[in-house]
MIVEXFI-569272 format. One record per residue (C-alpha): residue in three letters; x, y, z. Coordinates in pm, whole numbers, plus 50000, padded with zeros to 5 digits. Each point is the difference from the previous one (the first is absolute). Last residue first. Layout:
<recs>
ALAXYZ
...
</recs>
This chain:
<recs>
UNK176023259979712
UNK502654972950098
UNK498364984850280
UNK497014994149735
UNK502334978649768
UNK501944983550303
UNK496084990850139
UNK498954987149679
UNK502994979849918
UNK499444986250370
UNK496654990149936
UNK500764982649691
UNK502234973550130
UNK497314997850299
UNK497364992849762
UNK502644977149804
UNK500664974250291
UNK496175001150114
UNK498664996149672
UNK502384970649962
UNK499384985450344
UNK496455000649940
UNK500424984949628
UNK501994972250140
UNK497484988750243
UNK497235001849732
UNK497425028849996
UNK496344995650084
UNK500165032650231
UNK498554990050330
UNK501564965249990
UNK503615009749837
UNK500305029050276
UNK499254972750269
UNK502714982749863
UNK502745027949971
UNK499335009050399
UNK497425027250029
UNK501325029550189
UNK496895025449928
UNK502275025849918
UNK503484985649897
UNK498704968049786
UNK496465006949932
UNK500905039049890
UNK502894983349808
UNK497924973349826
UNK497145020749886
UNK502355027549876
UNK502074977749841
UNK496824979649805
UNK498505034049886
UNK503315017649891
UNK501705026650231
UNK499225034049990
UNK497954998950313
UNK502874990350207
UNK502295028449861
UNK497235025050120
UNK500054982650351
UNK503905004150028
UNK499875034449851
UNK497845008250308
UNK501554976250249
UNK503455022349872
UNK497535035050051
UNK499444988650365
UNK503904993450036
UNK501175031849869
UNK501405014250365
UNK501644967750048
UNK502335007149681
UNK501004971449819
UNK497894972750177
UNK497714986649731
UNK502534998249719
UNK502504983250279
UNK497364972150028
UNK499814993049644
UNK500654962250024
UNK496454990350185
UNK499924979550279
UNK500745021650282
UNK498185027049834
UNK496964985049981
UNK499574998450339
UNK500794970750265
UNK499285011150345
UNK501935013450318
UNK503724991649919
UNK501824997550326
UNK502424972149904
UNK498604972750214
UNK496555014249886
UNK500304997449619
UNK501744963750070
UNK496474990550198
UNK497995013949707
UNK502084976749783
UNK498994974250211
UNK496755006650016
UNK499785004849593
UNK501424964149977
UNK497624985450208
UNK496875019449837
UNK501574988749655
UNK500304960950102
UNK495925005050190
UNK498905010849630
UNK501704972849829
UNK498844972050242
UNK496175014050012
UNK499574999149667
UNK497125025049915
UNK500035019850272
UNK497755028950000
UNK501245021650309
UNK498815016550334
UNK498634968550154
UNK503724985549970
UNK500935031250113
UNK498955001150362
UNK501074965450139
UNK503214997249721
UNK501765028850180
UNK500474977450314
UNK500934969149810
UNK502875023949826
UNK501055009350337
UNK500114965850123
UNK502444988049704
UNK501995030950010
UNK500694990150339
UNK501564965449905
UNK501615021849712
UNK501775023150250
UNK501174967050192
UNK501204985149706
UNK501875033049896
UNK500455004849605
UNK497015022449987
UNK499404998349657
UNK500774962149927
UNK499364991750327
UNK496255015049995
UNK499394983949639
UNK500884970750144
UNK497705003150310
UNK497495006849780
UNK500074970549780
UNK500474978350300
UNK496895017150165
UNK497864990849664
UNK498064971050130
UNK499605018050369
UNK498585033749859
UNK496574972149906
UNK499714988850332
UNK500785033550215
UNK497465013349766
UNK497484978250090
UNK501055002950382
UNK499635037849959
UNK496534996149988
UNK498215028749840
UNK496874981749896
UNK499525009649613
UNK503325010549894
UNK501404974150219
UNK497534971249796
UNK500765017649646
UNK503814999450043
UNK499864965050124
UNK498204987049710
UNK502145022749764
UNK503114980750094
UNK498154968450006
UNK499064977850290
UNK501694964550052
UNK501355005150325
UNK503315016850119
UNK502664974650029
UNK502915007050159
UNK502065029049922
UNK503804997349895
UNK502325026749965
UNK498595027050229
UNK498644970050259
UNK503514990650021
UNK501675030050222
</recs>
């Protein structure tokens, strides 16, 4: 489907102008005009993750359907970057659905999953230990971990909210995960 790869001329309005027009009057055609600019990007992301042309085409349409509501709910500073993250997350959720995984949670992305599941009877205790370990993190690590895993912000959004550079955000998250793992290992020994 070549229209995913090479969109036609989509007007002279900026992304922000089109977003504002859509938010004011809800005209889906305006959102469609904005989305058409990045359809090739979205299709490429979907193809990369789903590895199936038909699935990627379906995902491009599904992402547009999500976009209709999500654009109204989110503060978007750079539409292209935000759309990329939305597309990636949509594809990852499609892949998870195919594997019959319900939702992403902290366990799925953190290295200390076995520590939380060593005894299902103590799951509540394990989550309390996790909360306590998060509270023990240094301010920047704690803030970055919270924004990334609990509030599901991307690195760029975290950098914008906190004023940290992208490299600092990555470092705080990586070090925070390592410190959480160490803390949870210590708490499981007691």
